[in-house]
N, C-alpha and C positions, 0 to 999 in steps of 0.2 A: 585596749592591746599594748602590753609594752612589746614597744619593738629591740629587739636582737639579731645585732650585729654579729651572723657567724665566720663572716671574712676578718673579724678585730680576734672572737673567740680561738681560730686556728692560725694565730697574729699570722697571716697568708692576706696580699692584695689580690683586688675583686678581678684580676683580667690570668689569675691561678691555671695555671693546666690542671686535669684531672691526677699529674701524678701531682708536682707537690702538695698538694691540698691531702694526698691520702699518704706523702712522706711526712707533712705535720703532725699528720691525725697522730698516727704508729709514735711521733716522739712523743707528744705527749698525752694519749692513753698513757702509755707505759707511766710516766712521770705520774702522772695521777689516782694513778689505779687506786681503785679504794684496797686491796690484797696489799700492796706497795707503799704505798702514801697513806700514812698514817695523823694525817694532819684533820683531822674535828675538818673542814672547809674544801678534800680532797674528792669528796664524793658529789657535793655539790660541782666542783667544777668538774669534776671525772663527768657529768650526768648534762652535761653544757655541751661539753666538747662535741660527747656527743651523737648528739641532737644537729648541730654545728655540723658535723659530717655528713649523716644523712641525709642532708638537705645538698650539699655545696658536691658530694661525688656521684649523686642521680640528676643527670643532662637533664631530666624537662623535670622534676625540682628544684635547678638552681634556676630554670628562667621563670620559674614563677617566681619563690625568692625572689627575684632581682626587681620583679615587675609590680609586684604587692605588697613588697615587704614581708609583716606578722601575716596579712590574708593569706599569705599559699598555701596554710592549708586547707580551709576553705576552700579554693578555689581545684585544692587537687584534691578531693571528698565528693565531691559538683562535678568537677570535670569542666568547669567552664568557672570564668570570677567570678569572686567573692560578691556576696550584699555588698549595694553601695558601692559597688561598679560597674556594675551594668548587669541588663532582661527585669529593667523591669521597666512594670506598664500602666500608665496615666490616665487619667477615667474621668471623664469632667463632664455632667450634667448624665443624657440621654445615649448619648453618642459612642460607637462602638473603636474598642480597639483596635489598632492594625498587628502585623506583627512590631513586637519593639515597643511601638508607642501608640495612645489611643487618643484626636481628639475631639474634640463636640464642635459637626461645623456648623454653628448657628452664627448669631450675628457678631457676635465677635471676636471667630475666626480665630487665629491664632492667639492674639492678645490674651484671649483667657488663661491661657498657658502662663504665660510671660506675668501676667497678672498674677495667677497661683504663686511662682517661683520666689518673687521681688514684695508681693507686698500680700501674701495670705490670702488675695479675693481667688473668681472663676467660680467660688463651691466645690472646684473639685475632690476629687482624693486617692490617693496613691497606694499602688496593692502590687504587691510580684508577686513576681507567680508564681500555679501552687504547684507543691511536692512530685518529683521526677514517677514516683514509685520507688522500692525497695532497690539500695548497690552496695554491688561487694566491697567492704573495705579495703583499702588499699594493701596492694603487700610491701613488706617494710624488709631491704636486704641489710646484713651488717659482716661482717669478717670474723670469722672464730680462728685464734692462731693457735695452734698446737704442736705437738711434739713432734719429732720421726718414730717414739715409739709406740707413740698414741697410733700415728695413721697406721705404723706396722700391727699392731692387735690391736687393737681397736679400745673402748671403753667409754666411764662414765666420765661430766662436764659436766659440772656448776657453773652458770654464766649469769648476771646478771648486766643487763639491756635498761634501758630508755625509753622509754617510750614517744617517738618524735613528736606525739597529741598533747599527749599529755602530760607529758615532761616525768613518770611514773618510770619507776623501776620496777622491773620485773627481774626475779630467778626462777632461774627454768634450771630440770633438771636433765643437757642431753648426751647422745649416744653415737658416740664415733662409728663408727660399721670401722670394720680390719680394712686397711687395703686403700681408705680412702687417699685420694692424689685433688695437690692444690687449685686452689681452680672449680674443684664439686661442688655442688651446693646442697645442705643439708633442705628437707622442708617441714618446716613445724605448722601442720593446719589451723587454721584459724588461731594462730596468735600474733597476727595483722593487725592492721586497723580495723578499727570498727564503723560496723554495718553503717548505712541513714535508712531511717523510716522500714527499721526490722531488717532489714537486709542482709545476708553473713559477712561477719569478720574472715579478713586480707591472712594473704599465709607469710608467716619470715621465713626467708630467708637469709642461712646461711652458708657465707663464703667462706670455705677452707682456704688459709693458705696455712703450711708446712711451715717450721723455726729451723730456720742454719743447724746443723749439728753440728759440732768441732772441729770430727775425723769423716763424718761422713755425709756421703750426697748422694741424692736421686735422678736414674734414668732409668725416664721407663723404667717397667719391671722389679730392675734392680738397684742395689744398693753399690756404692763406688768409693771403696777410698789405698788409703797408700801406704805402707808400712819402713819403714827404714831397715833395710843390713848393711855391709863393711863389702868392701871387696871381697876377701877373703870366701866371706858363705855364699856370696853371690858365684865366686869357681870353681869351690869344691860342694856347695851346696849343705842345707844343714838345717839347723831350726830355726823361724821370726814372730816375733809377735805379732796378731793382726788386731786391731779394733773390730769389735763389733755389736749390735746393743746390747745382747748379752754383759758385754767383759768383753776381755781383750782373753783369746786364744793364743796353743801354739798349729803353727805350720809347718812342714815341711819344703824344705824349698830346694827343685833342681840344682844338679848344677850343675853353673856356665851361665847362671843367666842374670841376663843385661838388663838394664833401667829397664822400665815402661811392662817388661813381662805383668801379665796376672794371672793369681792365679781365681781358681772357681770357685766357690763354698754354695753349694747347690741348695736350693731352698731358705737361704740368707734372706732374700729380702721381699719383695713387697705382697703378702698379697694378689690375685689375683680373681678374676668374674668367674675363670671355668673352674674352681679350685683350688691350682696349682699355689706357687712363688717366684716369684722370680729369684735371681743368688747374687749372693753379695759378692763382688769380683775388688780384687784386694792389690795396690797395682807396685809392682818391684820399685823400690828406689835406692841407687848404690849411694851411699857415705863416706869418706873419707875423711878420721880420726883430723880434727882438725886445731891447736898445731901439730905434728906428730914432732916425737921422740924420738933423738938420734936414729937410737936404734932400727923403729921402724922406718925413715927416714932409707939408713942404708938400706934397711930388704927392700922398701921400693926398688930403689937402684940398682940391685941384683934382679931381680927379674925380671927390670927392664932392659936390663940387657941380657935377661936369658930370652 
């Protein structure tokens, strides 16, 4: 079995914490994603990075990997140490096996056991424990990064994932529900690890991460943005431009508005489970021209006197 050093693949130390592992994965995944990097070797590198992250981000998988190395997959599937590590019975002659090991308690005693190990004698035979019956495959988990517009309106997304057990790349069509939040999981039944001894396959869990938007921020079910106005518009009122997911729109700003005041645009936020939607909250930010012209400076000085 070829050993894969997952720590080296992600360029992190063995003592790296989950946050460091996640940041390293995101950086490398963006660099080597086949849709972005057209180098012929990028896809293979992307699969390798994905497999390493799938193991190291999971506390249990990481512990098995640190203990068993490349044999961690077998340990995960069976729920115990993989073949070659533990769980073997030894049967010598007509002796009955005990839990773990069985010895023939004849005249040779334990010496036949050591003879078999070191010289091939003793007339014993090696047998593994029989299968325990059907086992369900392991659930796999991965991150799905989406844009804010997809989180609000939902949609379809085609993704390519690497199966950490077989190393095969799979292309899946994913339906993104309207109003999904970061941290929510989409479950794809039967898309996880293969079952054993006729058992069903596990599920694939996609954890949603909404990518940062340059102008809008999620605040519960609402979206928050800021818009700039001049001191005269803030004092006298007037029109201002506010960014939305559909593009900039004009809003009326009441006279006497100070920085921090919020204009509420109803129904422009994230959809909720009750069928309603949050709002878009646009926060006023007063900006002063810089540098001021001589005329502007004179007018501000007059205003100060008043």
